[in-house]
TIFIVO-559043 format. One record per residue: x, y, z of N, C-alpha, C in turn. Coordinates in steps of 0.02 Angstrom, whole numbers, plus 50000, padded with zeros to 5 digits. Example, Ala and Ser with C-alpha at 12.3 -4.5 7.8 and 13.67 -1.06 7.14 Angstrom:
// TIFIVO-559043
506604971650390506154977550390506604983550390506424988850354506844994750357506455000250394
END
This chain:
// TIFIVO-559043
493364756851521494014752851504493994747551562494074742551529494034735451582494424737751643494214735651703494684736251772495174732451763495714732851786496264729451796496814732551852496654727551903496904729551974497654727551968497854722651915498574722551922498864724451852499164730051846499454732751798500084728751775500084727251691500594724451667500814727351619501274724951573501644727951509501214728151463500574724751465500074724151413499434727351432499394730251482498654732851515498464740751471497854741251471497664747151445498004754351470498144753251539498504760151579499084760751532499474754551537500104756851499500084758951425499574756051382499454759451324499374766251325498944769351394498774775951381499224778851412499764777151437500324780051456500804782251406500954776151350501274776651310501094782551251500344783451251500044788151218500194794751246500114796251303500294801851346500944803251337501554800751328502314801551314502284802151251501954801451201502214802551134502294797351092502224791251129502674784451105502044780351065501864784351002501194781850980501194774750950501724773550920501664767250876501924761850932502184763150993502104757351037501274756551075501114763751079500294763251104499864759251060499894761250996499514757250938499554749650947500084748050940500394740650930499934737750997500014740451056499794737051123499054737351127498794743151095497924743251081497684737251057498054735950998497864730250951497924722050993498324723251023498274716451082497794716451124497724721851173497194722951214496504720251179496444725151133495764724251104495724717151069496124711551066496004705651056495574703051112495734706151169495474702551239494774706551253494764712951245494164716151254493824719251195493734715451148493334718951091492744724151095492374722551151491824724751153491764732351206492614734251216492584739751252492504746651215492024749151213491984755851186492524762451204492754760051262493304766451291493994764251236494194757251251494784754551213494814758751144494184756251108494154757251037494154765951015493894768951079493984776251056494704779051088495084775251137495694776051138496184775451097495954768751062496444767350988496394772150937495714774150935495674780150879496134785950888496124787550952496664793750975497214793350946497604786550974498284785550941498324785550856497774781950839497924782550757497934788950727497334791950765497344801150745497934803750740498384801850804499024804850824499604803050767499594796650738499944793650703499764796950624499194800550604498914801850556498634797150516498364791150542498024787250498497324787650514497124792750470496454794350483495764789850476496024787350416495564781850408495274776150459495814773250498495864768850523495564772250604495824778350629495544781750663494654782450669494544783650606493764783750601493464779050612493564773250589493364766150600493324765150674493934766550703493874764750784493374769350814493374775650802492744778050851492174776350818492064773750756491284772550742491274765050778491724761150774491684754450813491414757350891491814761950922491494763750983490844767250994490674769050951489914772950936489484764550936489644760350894489254754650880489004751150953489604751250983489654747951057489294753651111489284759751102489014763751143488744770051103488074768851097487804774351038487784781951064487724781751154487744789251172488464791051207488984788651172489644791451194489864797451169489624802951186489804809051179490564810351147491054806851192491774809651182491964805151108491694800751088491824796451024491474800950977490994804250977490654807750941491084814550920491414817850969491784823350966492404820550926492864816150946493324813650926493304810950845492604807450829492544806450766492544813350729492164818950750492024824850720492754828150706493254826250750493934828750732494264825250670494034819350676494584815850606494144817150559493354817950535493134819150488493224826450480493354832150517493634838250499494294837650464494714835350502495434833350451495484831250379494904827250371494864824350311494474826850259494234834350293493824838350245493064836550235492804830950280492194829350271491814834150321491714841250290491504844650344490704844450373490284841850312489624841950348489444835550386489874829950384489884824450412490074826750493490624831350488490994831650553490574836950593490014840750552489644845750597489174841550629488924836350581488394832650633488594827950680489334826450683489644822950745489644826850797489914832450784490044838150844489224838750867488784840050829488074841650846487844836050901488004829550884487744824650918488094823850983488904826150987489204826151043488884831251096488834836051064488414842051104487654840551135487334835951094486724833751116486844831951198487314827151193487654821751242487914825351304488244831051280488884833551325488874841351327488064843451336488014851451322488454856351365488704853351418489194857151470489904856251454490034852751403490874852051391491124857751342491544861951366491814867351336492114864451267492534860251270493074856551220492634856151152491944852151180491524850451115491364857551082491094861851107490914869351086491604871551048492184870951081492764873851050492774869550968492614862950973492784860150914492294860650850491704862550887490994864150841491184869950809491374874150851491734881150824492194881850765492594875450776493064876150721492694872750660492354869250652492004865850597491674873650563491234876650619490854880650591491294887650548491964888250588492484892150555492624890150484492764882550465492824880850411492264882750341491774881950367491164884950328491004891550323491504894850356491574903650369490844905550376490454902250425489934904750465490234907850529490454912450507490984917650569490524919150629489944921250604489434924450682489344919650710489144913450690488814906850727489494904050762490084904750728490724901550777490804904750822490724912050810490934918250866490454915850933489854913750926489444913150977489564905251012489854900550977490034894151007490614895351041491054899251012491694899151044491574903051119491204907951124490994912451176490634907951227490164902751215489924896951257490584893651281490874890851242491564887251253491914892451326491994898151309492254901851363492064902951433491244903051411490764903551470490894898151511490804891751484491044886351508491654883051554492114886951531492754886351548493164893351550493224896751587493634902551575494374903751568494494897351584495214895151581495534892351519495114892551474495184887751407495604891451354496184891951360496704894851324496554893851240496194887651224496294886451162495634890851140495164891651173494444893651161494494901551136494954904751186495154910651179495454911551104496084908051091496374909851050495844908350974495414903450965494924901450921494474907050920494174911550973493874916650961494254921750943494794922150949495314928050921495274926550837495284919650815495294919350757494704921250717494144920750738493574922950726493334930350718493634933250756493624940350772494064941650709494734940750687495294940850641494744941850575494314937050563493954935050498493384940050489493144942250551492614948450564492954955050556493544955350545493874961950545493894964450622493754962750655493854965750738494524964450759494984967050728495684965150760495924967250811495574974250844495924974750918495614969750961494954968250948494534963750984494984957450997495174954450926495564948150939496324948150976496664954150952497144954650993497144953551064496604955551087496384955651164496374947551187496104942851146495894936851143496524933051151496964934851105497544932251093498144932751158498064938051178498414941251239498104936251294497444934951306497194931651369497494924151360497354922751288497724915151274498404914451297498724916451287499524916251300499594918951363499174922051407499194923051475498994916051513498394913851473498164906051511498824899951499499034900051439499474896451417500054899551381500624899851427501224904051405501584900251348501444893051345501734889751300501434888051232500824891351234500544890851159500514893651108501204890351077501494894951013501084896850969500424894450947500034894550894499714902450905499474902850977499234909050992499834915650999500404914251009500824918551002500814920150915500964916650878501074918450820500504920350796499734919850813499184923750795499284930650825499354931050882499524937650920499954942850870500494939150843500954943750801500504946750751500044942850724499644943650654499064950150670498854949450736498374954550755498834961950772499324960450810499774967150820500034968650759500134966350716500424968650645499894973350609499364969650615498664972950578498484980450618498664980050691498594985450722499084991050731499584989250687500144994550683500624993650736500574988550779501144985950832501594982850811502024985350772502434980950740503154978050773503274981750832503794979550862503604973750920503084975150947502664970650974502374963450948502294965450879502204959050828502804954450832503354958150806504064953750800504104951150861503984953650926504174949550995503804942950996503104945350987502644939450983502824933450937502994935550879503314928950832503874925350843504234930550868504964927050898504694922350964504374923850996504104920851058503854913251030503424913750987503224908350968503694904050928504224905450899504744901450893505184899450929505234902550985505664900051035505344892751072504664895451071504084888351095504214881651040504404884850983504244879350928504644882550856505314878650871505804883850818505754881050757505244876650732505314873650663504484876350646504094881150681503504881950661503434887650615503454884650535503254888150479502874894350479502144894250520501844897950508502114905750538502354903950608502834909950618503274911950599503684910350564504164911650527503884916350465503284912850439502984917050388502724925050411502434924550462502014929450490502774934550516503294932250548503784936050563504054939850488504064937350435504284939450380503794945450362503114945350370502824949550348502854955850390503094955150469503134960850502503894963150496504364959850480505094963850463504944967150380504504963250350504414968150297504184974850302503594973850342503254979650353503844986450405504284982250431504624988150457505244989050425505174988350353505684990250325506394986750311506424980050346506954976350351506984970450312506984972150242506864968450195507254961950176507984964450197508444958350189508254953750239508084955350306507854951550360507264947350339506844950350318506184947350288506294941750241506714943650195506844939250152507194931150181507654932550233507964925850260507424923550289507144925550332506544922250377506064917650336505964921250281505374918450238505734912350209506284913450188506534907750142506734902250214506744902750256506774898350333506154895350326505754898250324504894894850312504904891250270505144891250211505074887550165505564881050162506194882850192506544877250223506164871750259505744874950303505364870350335504624866550315504404871350257503794868550231503874871450171504144868150120504324868750042503694870750003503174865650023502544868550004502044871650022502254878450061501944882250107501784888650029501074888850019500974892949961500964899649992500724900250056500654907050095501454910150096502034905450130502754908450120502954910950049502814907050003502934908349935502554915149917501974915549939501684922249922501984929249954502094926450023502594933350061503244934350030503484928950027504184930049993504254932649930503624932049877503684936049819503494942649837503094944949895502914952149891503434955649912503984952049964504624954849985505074955349939505224951049892505684952249832505444957049791504714958949773504454963749745504774970749776504594970749833504884976849876505744978349870505874972949860506604973549853506874974949784506334975449734506474976049665506814971249625506764966249661506824959749616506284956049586506014960349525505424959049496505314950849456505834950049439506124943849409505854937449444506284936949493506274933449566505554932949580505214938749608504724939749623504074936849588504104936549534503694932649484503624925449490504354921849477504364915949486504144912749552504304916549606503924914449681503234914149669502904919849652502314921249657501924915149617502174914449548501914907949516501904901549540502524900749586502534893349616502004894649671501914899049707501334899149748500644896749716500574899849668499954897349635500004890749605500484887649590500534880849571500344875849634500504878249688500394874749745499724876049766499474881649754498874883449792498594887649744498144885849675497974888849628497244894649653496984892249706496364897849727496784903149787497424904049794497634908949842497604916249811497034919749824496854926149795497464931449823497634929949877498234935749894498844935349849499054928649822499444926749784499494930549718498784929249697498584933049639498694939349634498414942849690498574950149691499254951949699499674949849728500324951049720500644950249672500464944249634500854943349545500474949449504499894950949509499534957349468500104963249480500214965449552500614971249570501184971149539501554964949538502184963249513502224965249438501674961649406501714961749323501494969449302501154974749352500954981449342501664984949344502044983449388502824986149411503174984849349503154980349312503464979749258503174982649189502664983649195502234987649146501794981449090501734977449126501404971549098500634971949122500284976449089499614979449127498994975849106499144973649043498394967949033498554962249068499114959749077499174953149113498884955049187499244959449207499004961849288498154963249283497924966849246497304967049245496824959249252497064955049212496854949049202496854944949283497464945949297497724942849364497194945349426497174951249420496804955449477496044952049480495754951949413495184949249402495024943449430495574939949419495764932249454495524932349524496004936349554495994936749637495254938249644494914941849621494314943749635493754938949618493754935249577493514928749564493504925749617494004922649645494054918349707493944921449766494054929949781493884931349847493594938949831492944940649803492664945949797492714950549845492884948749911492914953849960493574957049976494274953949920494834957149928494994963349915494954967549969495104976049949495494978249910496094974549931496804976149897496674974349816496384968949802496334966949731495934972649694495274975149735494904979449701495244986849694495744988149747496114994049741496564994249681496924989149681497594988549626497204987049553496534984549537496344985649486495994991949463495934996149506495735003649500496535005749477496985003749515497615009549497497805005449415497544999949390497744997649322497265000549270496735001849303496195006649245496405012949249496675015549306497015023949305497605023949264497865018949265498595020149204498455018649153498015015749139497735014049073497295020649031497105025049079496575030549069495905029549066495655023449099495065021149103494775022949167494685029449168494555032349245493795030449272493355030349228492725027949269492795021449302492965016549257493055010549287493505010849344494055014649345494505015049407494095015149469493565022249453493235024149508492815018749547492615013849496491985009649522492535004849556493135001949536493454997849561493585001249638493765007449638493915011149703493335009149759492905013149724492325013049756491905004949784492115000949755492004993149777492354991549819493014993349816493414991849887493214996449957492915001849940492695006249995492045002950023491604998649966490914996949996491154990050050491664986550035491834980850077492164983950140492624989750133492924991450192492915000250190492505001050221492415009250215492935012650232493315010150289493885014650309494655013050281494575010650213495115007650174495375014550158495825018750176496055024350166496355023850102496745020850081497165019250028496785018849967496225015749961495735016549917495485023549898495275026349956494965032649964495405039049945496045037249951496585040449932496535042049846496625035349822496755033849764496095035749728495515035349753494875038649728494925045649702495215048849757495375056349748495805057949704496295054749704496735055549661496515054749584496225050949571495955048049517495435053849482495095057149537494665061749501494965067849481495565068749497495965074449460496075074149387496115066349368496215065349293495525068349249495055066749290494475067049244494365074649199494085074149144494025079049100493205082949121492875078249165492275080749183492325082149260492905084349281492935086049346492525091949366492305090949422491835096649448492225098349522492395104649527492655105949598492365105549666491655104849646491175103349709491225097349741491215091549676491245083849693492005082049732492465084249701493075084149726493085085849800493055092549799492915094449862492665091649929492025088949901491495085149952491785078549963492065073749921492405068649927492955069849983493435074149964493925075550014493705079050069493265081850067493065082850150492865077350200492435070850143492225065750189492745061150196493275061150167493915058850187494205060950250494045068050245494415071250318494045070350370493335069250353492905067050427493055061550445493285055850402493405049150415493905049050453494515050950437495075051550473495185055150531494605058050534494585063850617494195059150645493815054950627493415050650677493705044250702494355042450660494825038350684495385041250733495435046750744495895050950780495575052850853495425049050881495025048650950495285054251006495785054651004496205058251066496695062951025496415068950991496745073950971496975077550999497665080450984498155084951025497815092051023497815093551087497595100651087498095105051130498715102451151499145105351189499995103451141500285107151148501025104251104501575108051147502095102851148502805102451182503115106851153503105110451087503655115251055503695121451108504405124551091504465130051134504125135451091503925139251140503675146151112504315150951084504115154951042504695159051020505455155951005505405151250978505995147450963506585152150933507265149250952507865151650916507875148550842507675143050845507685137850781506835134550762506545135750728505915132650702506055124950687505665120950728505735113650718505175111750661505435110150609504995108050553504985101350542504465096850532504385089450516504195089650463504595083850418504335083450355504065076650346503335074550324503185068250330503075065250254503435059950235503525060050164503705051550146503525049050096503795042150064504285042550020504565050249994504735051049948505315053949942505745053449997506395055350016506925051449983506945051549914507315047249880507305049449802507525044549759507635045749684506735045149668506535050249678505745050749648505685058549639505095061349601505105068949584504965073849636504745070749701504815075049766505515075549784505805070749790506645070549811506915075049766506835075349705507205079449645507065086649661506385088349689506195095249705506615097449769506615092149816506875093649879507675095549889507955090149868508635089649878509145097249885508995101949833509425106649832509145112049876508535112549886508085116449918508445114949998508315108250010508505107550104509215108650105509745109250048510445109050068510345117950085509985121350041510095128650063509685131550120509365127550152508995129750209509405131850264509455137750301509775139850336509665136850418510135132650429509995127550498510065131150558510275138150547510285141450622509625144450629509185145150577508475146950593507915139750588508085135750540507635130150549507945124250564507655120350606507875112350612507325107250571507745103550547507445099450502507285092050531506775089750516506535082450556506245077150498506455071350479506235069650431505685063050466505275063050439504765056350451504565051950402505105047850382505015043750325504425037050326503935037550270503535034050275503665027250226504175027250195504245022450154505035017750163504985013050164505695009250199506305010550122505995012050068506435011750012506955018950019507675015850011508115021250023508725021549960508895025449945509435025249896509865031149898510285032249852510875037549851510605044449872510095046249842509705051949851509665053449922509365046749958509255047950033509845049850078510325044850051511125045750082511155053250072511185056950030511425064050026511065068050072510365066450074509975072950111509915070250182510095064750207509795061350267510315066750327510995067750307511365072250352511085079650363510595082550323510295088550333509675088650389509535083050410508985081650458509395080150523509115084550579509405082850653509165076850672508595074050640508245068350659507915065450617507855059250609507805055250547507315047850584506645050550571506295043250600505825041850550505795033150545505395030650512504635028950541504145030050504503555029250529503125022550503503475020450457503205013350428503125007550475503275008650536503245003850584502775004450636502475010750638501945013450669501295014350658500725013550695500185013950671500035022450686499405024550669499285033050668499335035950732499165033150786499095035350859499945035750884500235029450868501005028950893501345034050840501285035450773501605040750729501455047450769500895049250771500645056250793501055057250858501015052050905501355053150979501995055150971502405050950933503175051350914503145059050888502745061350847502895068350819502965074150869502235071950913502105076650963502645076451001502905071051024503305071851074504195074551053504285075250993504775079650954504675086450961504085088250986504055095950984503965100450937503805096650868503715100650799503275106750809503565112450768503115118550772502685116950695503025116650649502695114050574502795109450558502145104450547502365097950512502065099250435502425097450389502445096550323502185090950304501585089750256501465083750223501745085050151502145079650124502345080450061502015075950015501395072550033501155066749985500455068249969499975072350003499435070449993499095066049978498685064349937498405056549919498805053849876499485055049891499815048449821500145043849874500485037849851500685032749872501275035549952501115029949994501455031050057501265037050104500755040950081500485044950131500175042650199500345046450248500005046250310499635051650335499155054050299498625058350316498315057850367498135051750377497765049350441498095053150504498735053150511499215055650560499035062850575498975066350523498775072950537498105075450558497755070650561497165071750593497185071250669497665068350695497815068750766498205074850786498255079850738498465086050757499245084650804499705081950785500225082550826500715088050833500685092050784500955099050782500515103850771500695111750810500085115250821499965119050742500445118350687500425121850632500575115550576500155113950537500105109050492500015111250413500445108050383500325112350302500385107150245500175106050186500365102450144500615105350088501005101850058501535105049998501785100449942501795101349897502305098549844502085091849789501745087849846501695080449823500945078049782500585085149794499845083049773499525089649759499255091149695498905095649667498335097249683498045096249750497475097449770497325098249839496725099749865496555098749932496625091849955496805091350023496955085350061496155083250090495645088350102495035087750142495225087350216495895086350239495955084950321495915091750352495395092350392495295099350423495835102550467496225095350503496685097650548497395100450503497405099750433497935103150398497795110750383498125116250411497925122850418498095125650351498575123150306498775128550252499045123550196498985125650130499185122350080499645128650043500335125450032500715130549995500805129449925500785136249882500595138449819501055143949793500735146349741500865152749717500585156549679500505162749664500125167549640499705163749559500065158049547499855156449471499515150349483499885145749526499515138049536498985138249599498955143049640498285142849678498175151149684497865151949636497615161049647497125161549691497135168349727496635168249786495955166649775495615166949711495135166749687494805158549700495355154649689495365147749710495245143149770495245149249837495275146649883494705143849908494095145049892493505141049901493515133249885494075130749838494135122749829494555120449868494865124049937495245119749971495015119850045494975114650075494855114750160495395117950193495915119250162496635121750182496505129250179496915133550203497145141550195497645140650158497625145150096498195146250045498745150050095499265147150067499895150750090500405152250017500375158150002500645159049943501425161449947501905155449907502465156849901502595163849847502935168949856502955174949804503035172449727503475166849714503555165849649503435160549630503765154749635503575147549623503515142749676503055137949661502865134249724503345127849728503785127749681504355121749691504935124549649505435120249658506125122049630506515116549619506835114149552507025108449547507955108049567508055102549585508745102149591508905100549518509485104249491509795102849419510095096349419509795091149373510085085749377510795086149361511195079449395511805080149400512065074549333512045077849289512115072649228512455077649166513065074949133513235078949083512915078549023512355081249011511865079948953511975086748929512135086948844511975092348817511285093748791511025100148786510435102048761510335097848680510765099748648510745097648584510665102548539510605101048469510275107048426509565104948413509225108948395508585108448376508405102548327508135095948350507905092248316507805093248229507335097848230506905098848171507395101748108507995103948129508495106848086508835100748051508965095148080509125088248039508615084548029508185084548060507555079148030507175081747983507155088047967506605091947906505935092247951505755091048006505005091748024505075092448098504545096448127504455097348201504285090448227504595089248302504295083548352504035086248412503435085148409503095088048466503285082248508503115082648574503345076848626502925078648692502915073348726502515072048789502825065648834503115067248889503285060548933502935060648989502355062048993501855062149048501425054249050501295053449126500925046849120500205047249082500155041749043499675041049011498855042449031498725040349102498275043349124497955051849108498625055149091498315061549071498155062949014498185058048965498195060248907497285056448882496855059648897496255058348881495905059148810495435058648795495135058748731495255066248704494955070748744495075078048733495705080648699496175078148746497015080548737497235077248682496975069748665497145068048585496885070948530496145072548547495995077548494496255083448481496625087648548496885093048533497775092448498498015087148524498555086548489498545083948423497955079748407497915079648319497885085648285497455089648316497375095348276498025099548279498565099248330499105101548320499485098748268499445091848257499925088548209499675089948131498865091548131498595094648071498775100548045498935104648090499085111048083499845112548057500225108148089500905108248089501135104048021501115104347956501265097647908501915094747919501725088347926502245083447931502595082948001502155085848050502535084148118502285077848140502755077148196502815070948216502565071448301502255067448334502215067248412502545060948443503065063248498503555058048536503125057348594502875050148610502595051048685503055044248706503165045948783503535041348814503235040248880503065034748915502715034148961502775025848974502835025049035502865017449062502315012549026501725016849021501255010548990501335008948926501765011748892501945010748821502395004648801502575001948864503074995848864502584990748834501814990548843501324986048825501174986848756501304981048711501174981948645500424984448637499914981448677499164982948664499004989648680499394993048726499125000348746499545004048690500015003848656500095005748595499745005748553499575000048533499004999248477498515003948486498285003648552497655008248564497775015248546498235016948573498555024748572498455027048481498795022048444498735022748369498035023148349497625019248380496985018248367496615025848369496755028648434496335034748451496655040148406497215039848389497385046348350497195044348266497195039048251496965036448173496145038548173495765038648232495195041848237495195047948229495685052648238495845058448223496015060848165496215055448120496635056748058497315056348065497575055348107498425054648124498605047048107498985046548061499255039648032499825037348089499945031448099500445028548162501115032248137501215032448076501975034748062502125041248087501685044648109501785051048136501925050648221501825044648241501815044248317502555039248325502805042748377503545039048411503305037748474503235030848503503135028848560503545024148581503695026448650504265024248710504045021948765504195014948791504145014748867504655017248900504605014248972505125017049016505695015549005506195020949036506915019449019507225016349081507845013749085508045011449133508285016849182508655022049176508875025849205508485033949196508625039649238508495045549224508905048349179509425046749187509905050549128509555047949049509375042549041509165040248962508435043948960508045044949008507435048948996507625055048977508075059049023508175065249011508485066348932508835062248914509185061748837508605061648789507945059848798507615058848749507375065548717507415070748775507055077148763507685079148689508205076248680508575080248624508255077748570507765074748560507265071848507506785075248485506565080848542506015084948545506185092448541505625094848495505795101548478505255106848514504655103948533504225106048588503885102448616503645103548669503295099248723502615100048721502105097148722501445097348720501265097348805500865100248839500705099748904500005097148898499925090748938499155087748935498685092948989498005090548984497595094549028496865089749040496665089749089496695095549154497305093949182497595089049174498195086549238498795089249201499045094149220499845096349177500225092249198500775091649164501445088549192501695094149231502325091149283502675095349337503315093049313503445086949341504265087349331504495085449264504195082849220504275081649151504295088349128503915092649145504005100449114504675103949125504715103149196505445106149212505965103649181506155096949184506615093449163506685093949099506125095549046506095097448977506345103648971506055108649006506405115949002507205115549007507535111949059508215111249083508555108949020508195103848979508515100448919508345104448857508075112148857508075118348810507355116548768506955112348793506355109648775505675114948794505445120448755504825123848779504185119348790503815121248816503225120048811502555122248806501995121348766501445124448754501085122248811500735125948851500205124348912499435127548892499015124448912498415126848927498215130748978497925137848997497675140849054497135136449073497145135449149496745130949173496185133749227495865129649253495425131949313495435128949385495975126549381496145122149457496795121649455497075120649527497795117649539498135113449473497885108749477498125104049422498235107849355497775110249357497735114949280498115121049275498355123749331498835129149332499615126949343499615122149348500435119449355500705123449289500525121749246500935122849176501115130549168500485134149194500545142149198501155144649256501025140249303501485143449348502225142649335502335136949298503155134149273503275138349224502905139849164503005144749114503025150849136502725153649178502725160249201503415162049231503685155749277504305157749321504875154749276504755152549214505325151849167505385157549125504905162149115504995168849076504655166149005504135161749017503865159648943503205160848941502845166448953502165167948952501825166348884502345169548848501945168648769501885162348756501865156748803501915149148774501245146248803500695151148846500325149848888499685152148829499325145948827498515147148780498025147848820497555153048797497015154648829496365150448818496545145448757495895140348746496295136448707495885129948670495955124548641496285128648559496045132748537496085135848473496775140148473496755143648533497515148548558498175142548551497945136348592498325130748592498635129048520498215127648472498355125048407498845132348364498575138848389499005144248345499555145148367499805143048440500365143648461500755139948440500565133648429501115126748390501115129948328500765133648294500945136748214501475141248231501215146048269501705151948287502535150648300502415145548342503125144048376503575138848340503195136348285503605132248245503645135848164503505141648155503495145848083504245148148082504725148348137505195151448119505845146348164506095142348125506475136948178507115140648203507495146048161507965148648191507795151748260507235155548261507105158148329506955153048376506735147748348506615141548403507185137548416507765136948381508265135148388508835140748435508645146748434509055151648485508715151148535507955149848559507765148648620508025142848646507995137248612508285131148644509035132148671509535135348637510225135848649510255139148724509675145448735509835148948794509335147648851508905141548825508355140248881508585137848945509165132348946509355129749009509725135749056510035140349030510355146349082509795149749095509335150049050508765155349078508365152249127508125145749124507685143149184508155140749242508875140549221509385139049290509365146449333509245152049309509245159149344508635160049372508145155449348507305157649379507275153949425506705157249462506345151849519506305144849528506225143449460506135136449441506765131449484507325135049482508055131949494508535136149547508205142249570508695145149594508485143449684508915139949697508605135249769509015140349829509455146149827509565150749883508875153449888508665156249825508165161549824507455159049847507335153149834506735149549839506845146749926507405144749942507415142950013507265148850067507435156150050507315160950077506485162750082506305161950024505515161850031505185157050065505435151050068505085143850104505185146150171505875147950189505915148650276505515154750305505325159150247504905165050277504145162250269504035157850223503275153850250503245150550315503715146750324503695142550379503585147750445504035152450445504035157950508503365161450513503075163350443502465165950443501945162650462501995156350456501385152150476501365150550558501955150750573502115149550654501965155750699502155161050658501905168950699501295169450692500815167050639500175167950632499845162850687500155157350698499915154050752499845156650830500725159550831500755161750889500385168750908500165173250852499635178550881498965174850888498725171750855498145168850865498035165650941498585162150942498545157351018498545163251070499015170051066499145175351108498275177851129497915179151062497415182251078496835178251105496905171251101496455167151138496745167751216
END
């Protein structure tokens, strides 16, 4: 810069002061005047470029930097600043070349290394960017921005815990660094530290109240904490600040989906994609929303589009697998789950879905499923690096502390089975603690919550924190009620937070988690000879392993439909995934054997016309015309669904994956079921239910017997009508509905497992 011993109002020093004070318009005008006097000053052209850059006049800034370099070809700072403006205008290759020149001229400059790392990040050259940022930090150990950017590249590489440390270092060096606080919030959220993540995002907003990205990140944290209304408000604030933020639209859409406002969610997500058509995460969220409303073909196409944009988006692979499972395309589902696991081997959601999917396969092999489950168990055990080996629970307690870990303490089949049983538990013997893994609550949640002495949400905690919480509560027996279904927290059990751990009710197979001691069954669903198929030990309840709360609706059983229709209506309200080719073939044989009979299918997938068409084609291939099929999609309420049993004479149980809730609800509505004797837990469920309902003559030994029983039980309509009229009272008096009787057996099981542990501990 030209020397000016007499500083005036039109001197370079004053222009620089204007710039530093943020008075960019005044600074730029002054540089224009000064450059007429000193047109050959490379430094003035460079400083003029800086001011133009601050004003967003990128083309003019570029010209200024290039003029500086024309005057001084070895001007490293000008090359660095030129690289910045080229990067902002998306001319990344030219930017990279400019930074390379700057590095050759200033190899010891930390800022140039940092900026070069930024353009490498733009190219997604993450490993190279990491090394460049490390060099910047080596040159300047107090360079807060370099630590933040190094954290960014570690996030891109999936090294979230290391990234969190970098962000912490960055904000310690610069407590006013709002971007670093916001990014710290992202890392803390991914690492499961949601309370700390909220604090970091809010600190970012203290420093910059109009920072859209921090509101966006805070919205995600609040959604994960289950504070959905707050999340919505925060994300709408983000959009007030930045209406064209595709990311905020995407996150708002996801939150609206969680709130059950699916039409709004779809509209917001489609807006996100109007703004940014290649936002893979928005495609993924839109696909999930469409799946929720039963538009499966559309959802499949959307998930495929997400993967075209971002082939390593594990959530989209997992969700596409769920679509295939729902459509009964089980082989394709397995491929999708395995693709997710290839990208992220410890993506436990996909592993659980893979295991769940294996249960539907007609070609199921015990050894394969057990092997896969045990592999999962080893993976979660490896993550539990400090497993508990001592516990704070009282020995020989007056009341046994029993923890229930579930995402289904609400209107859900698990909730329906739990409600009345929990109400019958002797609270002088058992103290119940709920560990809820899902933020969804409803009127069933409200009814059962008073039965628990403690109600702890786990959805805001990572596995280690959740296990520590359970351990500190002094739980004697910890029950998993999810298995490998949605909202499960099986990895928490690998930490062994309670001395006795068991799985029950929510999943019909082994978990594979070695730290879970028992699986609760009954003599029919888990016969002793099947114990080799479980990583857990069997604990048999004496009669039934489940007990349904009678639906609280004034619904009549109704007269036998065949008496007025003149034909038998068979029915199944099971998930389409359970209706495989062998099931279709057998049910077609039943329809052929019982002249003029009809089949009533109701399931969520039948909302989709294309799915209905495929079902009709499958039955047509077996010689059954579409006029004999009654196809219905989902109903709005449970009561409406139950009322549809009034149109069914006899239910048909699918195989190998039997019905559970649908079967027991059907019995309550007076509809008996024909079930096929199976060879594993999920295939024994029908046997257990029919045994306990007093309908052993409805259990078929093989497929021929299944058809024969259909013929036999439809031969005498008066006898069938008599059974229908008395069946509700019969099952209400049975172990399937007798909650006081079941609760006593359940309490005895809990104490039995605890005494076994105490005796073993004493012997040791």
